[in-house]
N, C-alpha and C positions, 0 to 999 in steps of 0.2 A: 593518577587521575583524581580529580576532585570528586568528593562525594556530595554532589549538590542535588537538591530536589528538582526533578524535572516535571514541570506541570504541562497541562494541555497546550498552552500557547507555545511552549518550547517545542513540542513535537509537531504542532501545526506549521511551524516556521522552518522546519528542517528542509533541506534541499533533496526532496524525495526523487527517486528515479521513476519518472512517469513513462508508461508504455501506452502509446495511443494506437488505436486501430479501428478498423471498420469491418462490419459483418452484416449478415442479413438475418432478420427475425423470421419467425415461423411462417409468415405470409410473404416472404421475399422482399420486404422493405428494408432499405439500408438503415443502419444505426451506427453510432460511434461509441467507443468505449475508452476508458482510461483505467489502467491497472497501475499498481505501485509495486515495483520489483521487490522492495523490502518487506511488503505485507502481502503475501501471495493470496490471502483470502479477500483482498479488496478489489472490487470492480465497480465502476460507475458507468452507466449507459445513458445516452441522450440521442435525440434525433439529429443533432448537428455537432460537429467537433467544437465549435465555438461555445455552444451551450454546455457541453461536457466539461470543457476547460473552466468555464465560468462557475459551475456548480459542484464539481467533485469534492471541494473542500468541506461542504456541509456534511456529506456522507463520511468523509475522512474524520471529521470531528466526532461524529457518533461512534464510528469504529474504534477510534482511540479511547474514547470515554469508556466503552465496554471493556477494552483490553486493560485499561488502568484499573477499573473497578474489580476485574477478575485477577489482578496482579500478574497479568501475562507479561512476558518479556516483549518489548517493542524494539525490533531490530532497527538500528539507525543507518542512514546512508553511509557507506564506507566501512561498515562493521563487517568483520570476517564472518563468512557463512559457517555455521556450526555443523556442517556436513562431516560425518565420520571419515577418517582416513582409511578407506576400505583396503588399500594396498597393504597397509601395515596390520590391519585387523584380520585379514583372510590369509591363510597359509598358501 
């Protein structure tokens, strides 16, 4: 694998696995959300699905910037999950 510098634009243009859904707020009003499978801490909410799709990348940009500044590992789409192999770890 090449050892290339991966900048913010690189990460913003990956083919993230979007999870879209709808829920109700505390007052019973519907809202829509977008989560990113590879970044479990990421959720963006909006009043309409169209608005969520239109605007989630702004929040993604900020989330990625923080992750990069903190030197956190940014899991990429298609990357193997680093879940321990519990069957082999536990007797």
